[in-house]
N, C-alpha and C positions, 0 to 999 in steps of 0.2 A: 295878572295871568290872562293870556290870550284864550279865548274859548268861542269865538264867532268870527265869520268871515268879514263882517263889517269892520270890526277893529284890525283884523289882520290886514286887510287891504289898506287900511288908512296908514297903518305903520309902514307897509311896503311903498306907499305912495309918497311918504315922507323921506325916504332913503335917496341918497344921491345915485345916480346911474352906475357907477363902479361898484357901490354897494348892492345895489338890485341885481347886478349881474353876479356878484359873489353869492348872495342868498339863492338865487335862481339856481345856480350851480349846485348848492348843497340839496336843494330840493330834488334836482334831476339825478343826483348820485344815488339817492335812496332807491330809485327804479331803474337805474342804468342796467342792471343785470337782466332786465327783461328785453334788452337789445343787444348789448355787447358789440356794438358796431365801433370799430376803432375811430372812425371819422368823428363820431359823435363824442367819443371820450376826449379827443384832442380838442374839439370846440369848447367841451366843458371845462377843461383844464385852463385853455387860453383865457376864458371869461373870468377865472379866478387871478389870473396874473396881474400883478400891479404894473402900471406903465405901459399896458398893451396899447399898440397904435390902432387907430381907427381902420386902417388899411389892412392890418392883421385880422381884425375883427371881421371885416367885410369879406375877406377870404375864407375864413373860418365858416362865416354864415353860408356862403356859396356851397361850400363842400357839405356842410351839414344839411343844407336844404336839399342837395342831391340825394343824401341817404335818406331824407324824409319822403321824397317823392318815390324812391326805390322801394322804401318800406310800404307805402301805400298801395303800391302795384302787388305786392306780396299778400295783400288782405284777400284779394280774389272776390269773386262773387258770393261764395258761401263765407259767411261770417267765420272767420279763423281768429278767435279772441286773443291767442297769443301773438299772431302777427299784428292785430290791431294795438295790443299793448306796446310792441315794438315801434309802431308807428307814432304812438303818442309820446314815447321817450324822444323819438327823433324830433317831433314837433317842440317838445319842451327844451331840447338842446339848441335848436334854432333860435328860440326866444333868448337863450343866454347870450347869443353873439349877434343878434341882429342889430342893425343901426339904431342908435338912440332916437333918431328924428321921425322913425316910423311910427310913433305914437303908441299909447298904451304903456302899462308898467310891465317890464320885462320879467320881474320876479312874479307878478301874479299871474301872467300868461304861463309861465313855466310850471307854476304850482298847479294852476288847472289842468294842464296836460299831463303833468305827473300823477294827478288823481285819477284822470282817465285811464292812464296807463294801468294804475294799480286796480281800478275797477275791472278793466279787461281781464287782467290776470285773475281776479278772484272769480270772475264768471267762467273763465277757462278751466279753473281747477274745482268748479262746481260749489264754491262758497257763497255764491250769490253776489250781490252788490255791496254788501257792508264791508267796509275796512276802515283802518284808523289813520288814513294817510293824511286828512286835515289835521287831525290832532298832532301828528308828528311833525307837520309843517309849522304849526303854532310853536311847538317846543323848539324846533330848529331856529325860527325867527327870534324868539325870546333869548335863546343862548346866543345868537349872534349879537343881538342889541347889547346884552349884558357884558359881552366880551369886547366890544368896539374899542374901547381905550387900550385894549391890551394886545390887539392884532398887530402883527409885524408889518 
C-alpha cells in the first residue's frame, strides 16, 4: 500500500510514457471541475487514447498551454484562490500531453499540480491547506497498477 511520495514517485518513474500519460489524466480528472475549460478536457482525453500520435499530442499541448497562460492572467494581482486552482488544473493538463523528451515524469508533474489545485480550492473555501489529494493519488495509482493486465 502506497503511503509516501518517495514510493509513489518511484512507481510513477517505472511506468512507460503512455502509462504515465494515462495515470496523469486520472489525477487531473479529479480536479478538473476546478477549471472546466473544454480545451483542457480535450487534452486530458487525448492523453488517455491508445495509439495517439506525437503530432496530436504536440497540438493538444499547445492548446492546453494557451489555456494555462490565460488561466494565469485570470489570477490577477490580488490572490484569487479559485482562479489559482484553475491555473494549476491547466498546468496539470499540460503535463499530460507535453512531449516526452522535455524531461521529468509527466504523471509526477501532473500529480503535483493537481495537489496545488486542490490546496488552492481548500484555501478559497476557508478549509485551510489540509486535503486528501495525495492519498487519493496513491489510491488511483495502486488501482491502475492492479488493473494493468485487464486494461483494454
